[in-house]
N, C-alpha and C positions, 0 to 999 in steps of 0.2 A: 504494500500500500504506500509506504513512504520511501520506497527504494528508488523512485525516479528522481533524477536531478531536477532542481527548480528552474534551470535555464530552458527547459523544453516546455513550450506552451502549446496547448491543444487548440484546435479551431474554435472550440467553445470559449476558451479563455480569451482569445483574440476578439471574438464577437462581443463578449461582455465588456472588455476594455473599450471597444469602439462605441458601444451603446452608452456607456457611462460618459465617455468623452463628448459624444453628441449631445447628451442631456446637459452637461456643463456648458457647452458652447451655446446652446439655446437659452439657458438661464442668463448667461452673460449678455447675449444680444438683447433679450427682453429687458433686462435691468438697464442697459445703456439707453434703450428707447424711452423707458420710463423716466430716467434722470434727465434726458434731453427734453422731454415734453412737459415736465413738471412746472417750470417757470411759466410756460404758456398757459397751462391750465389754471395756475394761480392768478394770472392776469385776467383771464376771461371770467373767472369766478368773482374777482374783485370788481370788475366792470359791471357785471350783472347785479351785484349787491348795491353798487353805487346808483345804478339806474332805478332800482326798486325803492330806494330811500328818498 
């Protein structure tokens, strides 16, 4: 069971690593979009609040 060297990765191991990497990349992309659009959303919200008052 533990006789195989750790340097040999199976196809499943590579698929898991690729899947985790893709999830991390998507999270970074979405976070960057949210950080980029946050000031614009705050401005629109403030403008709507000012119009209602």
